[in-house]
C-alpha positions in Angstrom: 23.6 81.9 -18.9 23.0 81.7 -15.3 25.8 80.8 -12.9 25.1 78.8 -9.0 28.5 78.4 -7.6 28.6 77.3 -3.8 31.5 76.7 -1.8 33.0 74.8 1.2 36.0 74.1 3.6 36.3 70.4 4.6 39.0 69.3 7.5 40.9 67.2 5.2 43.9 68.4 2.6 43.2 68.9 -0.8 44.4 65.2 -2.2 42.2 63.4 0.0 39.4 66.1 -0.5 39.7 65.3 -4.8 39.7 62.1 -4.0 36.5 62.0 -2.2 34.9 64.2 -4.6 35.4 61.2 -7.4 34.6 58.4 -5.6 31.5 56.0 -7.8 29.4 53.1 -6.8 28.3 53.1 -3.0 31.2 55.0 -1.4 29.8 58.5 -4.0 25.8 57.4 -2.7 26.8 57.4 0.5 27.7 61.5 0.5 26.1 62.5 -2.9 22.3 63.4 -2.4 22.2 64.3 -6.2 23.0 60.9 -7.9 21.2 58.0 -7.8 23.8 55.8 -9.8 26.3 57.3 -12.1 28.6 54.9 -14.1 31.9 55.0 -16.6 31.3 54.6 -20.2 33.0 53.1 -23.0 35.1 50.5 -21.2 36.4 53.7 -18.9 36.9 53.1 -15.5 38.3 55.8 -13.9 37.7 59.6 -14.7 40.4 61.1 -17.0 39.5 64.3 -19.3 37.3 62.5 -22.3 36.3 60.2 -20.5 31.6 60.4 -20.5 29.6 59.2 -17.5 25.9 57.9 -17.8 23.9 59.9 -13.8 20.3 59.6 -13.0 19.7 62.1 -10.6 17.9 61.1 -7.7 14.4 62.2 -9.3 15.4 59.9 -12.0 16.2 62.3 -14.5 19.3 61.3 -16.8 22.2 62.6 -18.5 25.4 61.8 -19.9 28.6 64.1 -19.5 32.2 64.3 -20.3 35.5 64.7 -18.5 36.7 68.4 -19.7 39.3 68.8 -17.5 40.5 66.8 -14.6 43.4 67.5 -13.0 43.8 65.9 -9.5 44.2 67.2 -6.8 43.3 71.2 -7.7 40.4 70.9 -10.3 37.8 68.4 -12.6 35.4 70.4 -15.4 32.5 68.2 -16.8 30.2 69.2 -19.8 26.1 67.7 -20.3 26.5 65.6 -23.6 22.7 64.0 -23.4 20.8 65.7 -21.2 16.7 66.5 -20.1 15.2 68.2 -22.9 14.9 71.6 -21.3 19.1 71.8 -20.6 20.3 73.8 -24.1 24.2 73.6 -22.2 25.2 72.2 -18.9 28.8 72.1 -17.9 30.6 72.8 -14.0 33.3 72.6 -12.1 35.0 71.9 -9.1 38.1 73.5 -8.1 39.6 72.4 -4.6 42.6 74.9 -3.2 44.7 74.9 0.7 42.1 76.8 3.0 43.4 79.9 4.0 44.4 80.2 7.3 43.7 76.4 8.3 46.6 73.4 7.0 45.0 70.0 6.4 42.0 72.4 5.3 41.0 72.5 1.8 38.0 75.3 0.1 35.6 73.5 -2.1 34.7 75.6 -5.0 31.5 74.2 -7.2 30.2 76.3 -10.0 27.8 75.7 -12.5 25.8 77.4 -15.9 23.5 76.3 -17.5 20.8 77.5 -20.1 17.6 76.6 -20.7 15.3 75.9 -23.9 13.0 76.5 -25.6 14.6 79.4 -26.2 11.3 81.7 -25.4 10.4 79.9 -22.3 14.7 80.9 -21.1 14.0 83.9 -19.4 11.8 82.2 -17.1 12.9 78.9 -17.1 16.7 80.0 -15.8 15.2 82.1 -12.7 13.5 79.2 -11.7 16.1 77.0 -12.6 18.9 78.9 -10.8 16.7 78.5 -7.2 16.5 75.4 -7.9 20.0 74.0 -9.0 20.9 77.0 -6.3 19.5 74.7 -3.1 20.3 71.5 -5.3 24.4 71.6 -5.4 24.2 73.7 -1.5 22.7 70.4 -0.7 25.2 68.5 -2.8 28.7 70.2 -1.4 26.9 69.8 2.2 27.1 66.1 1.3 30.3 66.4 -0.2 30.9 67.6 3.1 30.3 65.4 5.7 31.5 62.6 3.4 34.9 64.4 4.0 34.2 63.4 7.9 32.8 60.5 7.1 35.1 57.0 8.2 33.8 54.5 5.8 34.4 57.6 2.4 37.8 58.2 4.0 38.8 54.2 3.9 37.5 53.6 0.8 40.0 56.4 -0.4 42.5 55.4 1.6 42.0 52.3 0.3 42.3 53.5 -3.1 45.5 55.4 -2.5 47.2 52.8 -1.1 
């Protein structure tokens, strides 16, 4: 099963970095190039373990996912529960920790794993998918880093914390 990982150091504390990563709506689409739209399902209004989301990706791919872990401010994990036919499985985890030697900076590490189907096509599809997914996750974490320096995003996070 392929695994892709991307990391960056952002100039905000761990609590703020985590909060930026969990923004929704217009604030989220301001920094996250992956998401066209996203909303909670089942009446949920905030993220938590067991909460499901519906996401439309920038190319129009749609998926439902579920939070399998939610431990602010250190980590969050998700798994796809419904989605594109070519994914047998898709899961990801985002971890946030104090950047070594850099007070008030956060190391963000985002890791995803996936498996493609049908089985006969998986070896080729997973190689191609790992390349495409790596580019996409690198682009996404760069957007996150920009969001951690964006005054509009930071103001929204500060208002939510107040």
